[in-house]
N, C-alpha and C positions, 0 to 999 in steps of 0.2 A: 445419021442424020446429024443436022450441022448444029455446032454449036458457037453462041452469038456472044460476043465480048462486047461491051456497052461501058463508056468512060464517061463521065460526067463532071465539068470541072463547073464549080460552084462557090461566086465569091460574094459570103455575106455581106464583107462591108459593102461593095457597089450596090446589092440590093438596098440595105439599110439607105447607102446615102442617095438611093434613084427614089426611093418612097418619102425623100425627108425624114426620116427616122433618129437621125444621130441627135447626140444630145446636142440642143441649140439648133435644132434646123428649124425646118416649116412647119413641120408637124407640130416639134415641142413649144414652139411659138403660139400657134394657133391655139393648144391647152391651155396655154399658160392666159393666153389674152382671153378666151370663152372664160373660163373656170373665173379670171376678175370679174367678167362681165358680169355673167349670171350668179355671182355668189353673193352681189349687192344687197338685194329684196331677203336676204338674211342675216343682214349685218346691224346691229344696235343704230338706234336715229334716233333721237332726240324731238320727239312731234310737238311735244308741250313748249318749244324754244326756250326750257329752263335754262341751258347753260349759253354760254359765249357763241359757241360756236355748232352749232345743231346742224348732226349729217357731217361732222370732222372726222368719224372715223371712216364712214366708209369715205369720205374724200381723201384721204390720206394714205389708201390704197396705192400701192404700185409695184413693181416688177424689179426687182433687189438685182443690180449687175455685182461683175468679180469686184473686189474692192483696187485691183489695177484698173478698174473702166472709170472709177468715179474720177469726178473733179470736186473742187469748191462750190462752184456754183450750182451744178445739178444736185449736190446737198442741201444748198440752202430751199428749192424748192419741188423736197420732196413733199411736203404737206398740201402743197398748191396741185401740182396734176401727177399721175402716171407717167413715167416715161419706159423706153420699150430700148433697151441696147442689148439685146440673146442672152437676156435673164430668163431665169426659169422658176425663180421662188417670187412668190407676191410677201408681202410684207406689210403690215398695217402698223404706223410704227406711233410711238406717243405712249405718254405713260399713264392712262388708261387701258389701253387696247389688249393687254395678256388680262388685266382683271377683267376685263368684260366679258374674253373668251372662256375662262376658264371657271367662273361661278355662275351658273343659272337660277342659282339664286335669288338675282336681282330681278325685278319687275321690267321686263322689257316692254315700251313700248309699241303698237302696231305690232300688224300681220306681214305686212308687206305685200310679195309678187303672191304667196300662199296663205293670205287671208282667209279663203273660201275652204283651201283643201291641206292644209297643212302648219306645222310648225310656228312659220315666219321666223321674225327678228328676234335674237337672241345669242345667250353661249354657244358656244360649238359649231358659230356659223358655217365655218368649211366644211365639218364631219357632215351636219346635216343639211348640206346643200348637195353632196354628194350620196345619201342618204334619201331622197325624196326626190330623186328623177336626175341630179347633175348627173351622175357618171353615165347613165345613158345616153342624156342630151349630147354630153360629150362624146361619145362613140361612135353617134349616128354622125354629129362633125367632123369627125377625123375620118370616117368612112368616106364623105362627101369630098373632104379634101384630099384624101388618092387620088380616088376617082377624077377629079381636074387633075393632078397632076400626070394619072397615065390615060 
């Protein structure tokens, strides 16, 4: 009976790069963008127009970049539009964003996308999005993106 020797060389770093799974890679950017786009129906929104800037919180979301990459011009536009520069963190700036996120006792208006079958707009919007189908939605998208790459 003969013995077989088999040696396999596998480089995990090459595999991670090939699938775009490295930090700030194609898949991370996809996840960040999809999350920011899909979480919006859960973010509080002033439907009554009671305040000067209804929808200001929702519109202020942006993908944070490292401090080294930011310049003063970009900082001026944070409240106007989202921008992407290999960032991975989504931020809702503003003096009231933190207060709204951590206080579910506030009376939030509207249900957003999930009006008929879920909790809708309100506190802990990121967590609630992930618990109400967000995780599955993003996983499905990631699988499709990986298939596109290979």
